[in-house]
C-alpha positions in Angstrom: 0.0 0.0 0.0 1.4 3.4 -1.0 1.3 6.0 1.7 2.5 9.6 1.5 3.2 11.4 4.7 3.5 15.2 4.6 5.0 17.0 7.5 6.9 20.2 8.4 4.0 22.7 8.3 3.5 25.2 11.1 3.0 28.8 12.0 5.7 31.2 10.8 6.1 34.9 10.5 6.2 36.6 7.2 9.7 36.4 5.8 10.4 33.2 7.5 11.1 29.7 6.1 9.8 26.2 6.4 10.8 22.9 4.8 8.0 20.5 4.1 8.8 16.8 3.8 6.8 14.1 1.9 7.9 10.6 2.9 6.7 7.8 0.7 6.3 4.2 1.7 5.3 1.4 -0.6 6.3 3.6 -3.6 9.3 2.8 -5.7 11.3 5.8 -6.7 12.0 4.7 -10.2 9.7 6.5 -12.7 7.7 9.1 -10.9 6.3 12.5 -10.7 5.8 13.9 -7.2 4.2 17.2 -6.6 3.3 19.7 -3.9 -0.2 21.2 -4.1 -1.8 23.8 -1.8 -5.3 24.8 -1.0 -6.1 28.1 0.7 -9.4 28.7 2.4 -12.1 29.3 -0.2 -9.8 28.6 -3.1 -9.2 25.7 -5.4 -6.3 23.4 -4.9 -3.3 24.5 -7.1 -0.2 22.8 -8.1 2.9 24.5 -6.6 5.9 22.5 -7.8 6.7 19.0 -9.2 9.7 16.8 -9.5 10.1 14.1 -12.2 12.5 11.3 -12.2 13.2 12.0 -15.9 12.3 15.6 -16.6 13.5 17.5 -13.6 11.9 20.2 -11.5 8.9 22.4 -12.3 7.4 25.3 -10.6 3.9 26.3 -11.6 3.0 29.4 -9.5 4.8 32.5 -10.5 4.4 33.8 -7.0 6.7 31.2 -5.6 9.3 30.7 -8.3 12.1 32.5 -6.6 11.1 31.4 -3.1 10.3 27.7 -3.2 12.6 24.8 -4.1 11.6 21.2 -4.6 14.1 18.4 -4.1 14.2 14.7 -3.6 16.3 12.2 -1.6 15.6 8.9 -3.4 17.5 7.0 -0.7 15.1 8.2 1.9 12.0 8.1 -0.4 11.4 11.7 0.5 10.6 14.8 -1.4 11.1 18.2 0.1 9.7 21.7 -0.5 11.9 24.4 0.9 9.9 27.5 1.3 11.6 30.9 1.9 10.5 34.5 2.3 7.1 33.2 3.2 4.1 35.6 2.8 0.7 35.6 4.3 -0.8 34.6 0.9 1.2 31.3 1.2 -1.1 30.3 4.0 -2.7 27.0 2.9 -2.9 23.3 3.5 -0.1 21.8 1.5 -0.4 18.3 0.0 2.0 16.0 -1.6 0.9 13.7 -4.4 2.6 11.1 -6.5 2.3 9.4 -9.9 4.1 6.5 -11.4 4.1 8.4 -14.8 7.3 10.4 -15.1 5.8 12.8 -17.6 3.0 14.1 -15.4 5.0 17.1 -14.2 4.9 18.4 -17.7 1.2 19.1 -17.3 -0.6 21.7 -15.2 -3.7 22.5 -13.4 -6.6 20.0 -13.7 -4.5 17.5 -15.7 -1.7 17.5 -13.1 -4.2 17.2 -10.3 -6.3 14.4 -11.8 -3.3 12.5 -12.9 -1.9 11.9 -9.5 -2.3 8.3 -8.3 -1.6 8.9 -4.6 -2.3 11.7 -2.2 -1.0 12.4 1.3 -2.9 14.1 4.0 -2.1 17.8 4.1 0.1 19.8 6.4 -1.0 23.3 7.4 1.2 26.2 6.7 0.2 29.5 8.3 2.1 32.7 7.7 1.4 35.6 10.0 1.9 39.2 8.9 
């Protein structure tokens, strides 16, 4: 059974940093796309960043491009999202999701969302002003 465990969220002041972790069990880090999504209150879930075993790293939201970095440690079956210079508008529940299709990161929005095979429970990130 594949399980994704997201952790690392919390309350931070604007300008601060957090590192989210997504630990995968029962999932082989061979061909994959693993992404971070977020959902703010009253808003739709959006893709934030994705890492593919074959195609590298992708960032979807312009607002985070210079502030968030996705990375993976295949030996630990873990994907990270390093978030810096956090802003109140980054407040959301952050989810990690995985697919066994390594090309999925090349897609966006609904295709990216619906293509994910596995989802973890979210971790809350709250940024105070």
